[in-house]
N, C-alpha and C positions, 0 to 999 in steps of 0.2 A: 452337614453340608460337603460337597465335593470341592475339590481345589479348583483355583480359577486359572490353571495352566494350559495356554494356547497360544498359538500362532495364527496370523492371518494371511493369507494368499494374495489378497488384492486391496484396493484402496476402499471400495464401496461394495456393500453386501447387503442384499434384501430387497424389499419393495418398499414403496411410498404409501402407506394405508391412509395416512391423513388425507392426501389430496383426493384421492379416489372416494374417501368416505363423504366428502363434502363439508369437512370440518377444519378447524385450524389444527395444524400439526401440533403433536406433544413432543417437544425436543429436549432431551437429556444431554448436558455436557458433563463429561468427567474432566474435571479441571486438575491440573498440575502446575506447579509454578515454574513454567519453562516457555520458550519461545512459541512452541507449537501449542501449548495450552493456552496462552493469551490469543494466538490465532483462532483457535476452536471457540472461544469466548465471543471474539469480535464476529465469527460468522454466525454465532447463536443469536447475537445482539441484532443482527440484520434480519434473522428470520423473526425474532419477537417483534420488532417494528414492522414487519408483514403481518403480524397477527397471531404468530404460533405462541403456545403455551412454553414457557421456559423453565427447566429445573436444572441447577447446577449441584453437583455432588462431588465431594472430596472423599478419599479413602483413608482410614486410619487402621491399619492392620495392627492387630493385638498380639503380644506375645503369649504363648502357650504357658499356662501353669506348670511350674517344675513338677516333676514325677516324684522327686524325693524331698523330704523335709518342708519345712515351712519358711523358706527364706525370703519369700515374697518379693524377689527381685523384679518380677513382671510388672508389679504395681506402679513405680514411679516411672518405668519405661512406657507404660501403656497410657497414663496421664499425659506424659510429654507429647506422645503421637497425637493423641487426641487433641490437645492444646494447639499443636502444629497444624493439624487439619482445620481448625477453626481460624487460624491466622490466614490458611489458604483461602478460606471462604471470603473472609474480608477482603483479602485481594482482589477476589473474583468481583466482589460487589463493587470495588473502586473501578476495576477495569470495565465493568459493564455500564457504569455512569447512572444516567436516567433510567435505562432500561432494568435496573436491579430493584427498582420498586415494583415491578410486575414479574419477577422471577421469585421462585422458591428455591431455598438453599439447604442441603442436607450433608451431614457427615455420617458415612457409614462405616460401622466399627464391626470387627470380628476377626476370626482366625481362621481363614481369611475373610475380610469384608464381603458379604453377601451381594455383590454388584448384579449379577446376572439374575438370580431369582428375583431380587427387588425390582429390577429394571422390567422384568417379564410382568410382574404382578402389577407395575404401573402403566403397562400399555402404552408404552412410548411408541411414537411413529419413526423416530429419528434419533440415533446415539452419535453424538460427535465425540471422537477420541483424539487426543493429541499423538501425532506419528511419532515413533521412536526411530531414529536413524539407524542405530547398531542392533536394533532387534528384527530378527527375520519376519518379514511381513509388516513391520511398522508398529506392532501393538501386541502386548502380552494378553490384553482381555477381549480382543474383537472376535476371535474364533468362538469363544464361550459364550460371548453376547449373542452372536449369530445363532448358535445352537438353541439359547434358552430363550429368545425372543423372536418376534416376526419383525423387529423394527429394521429399518436400513441402518447399517453400522458404517460410519464415514470416518476414515482417518484425515485429520487435518494437518497438513504440512506447514 
């Protein structure tokens, strides 16, 4: 799979398929433990209370195997990254409160995690991403999500 290197030019991209199709929107939140990550969860909770299906995902990028020898140094690192991602999902459940019972939670692992193809296969209508202040366009993943999916991609400040 290709890398997920991209930059976004605006705050909202795409169209709202869910509303036009006359069904509840399928919402994906990419959660990161930061102020804007918590804001994205709060926005998602409001949408879930209005009837949207909610999925929360965290990313666990894995180290590539070493090209030489059998040192196996990536094993403990990869385990630690996956455990950290699981802790982030527990934090997201706590932030969502009563909405968490109606949400799905997923950790995506990989080198890099296959967020864009996974999101496209799941046919989400809206993707909420935390805005990053010092990243041009506010998000590293937004452009690649726009190319891979027909979902609206919204950066939450």
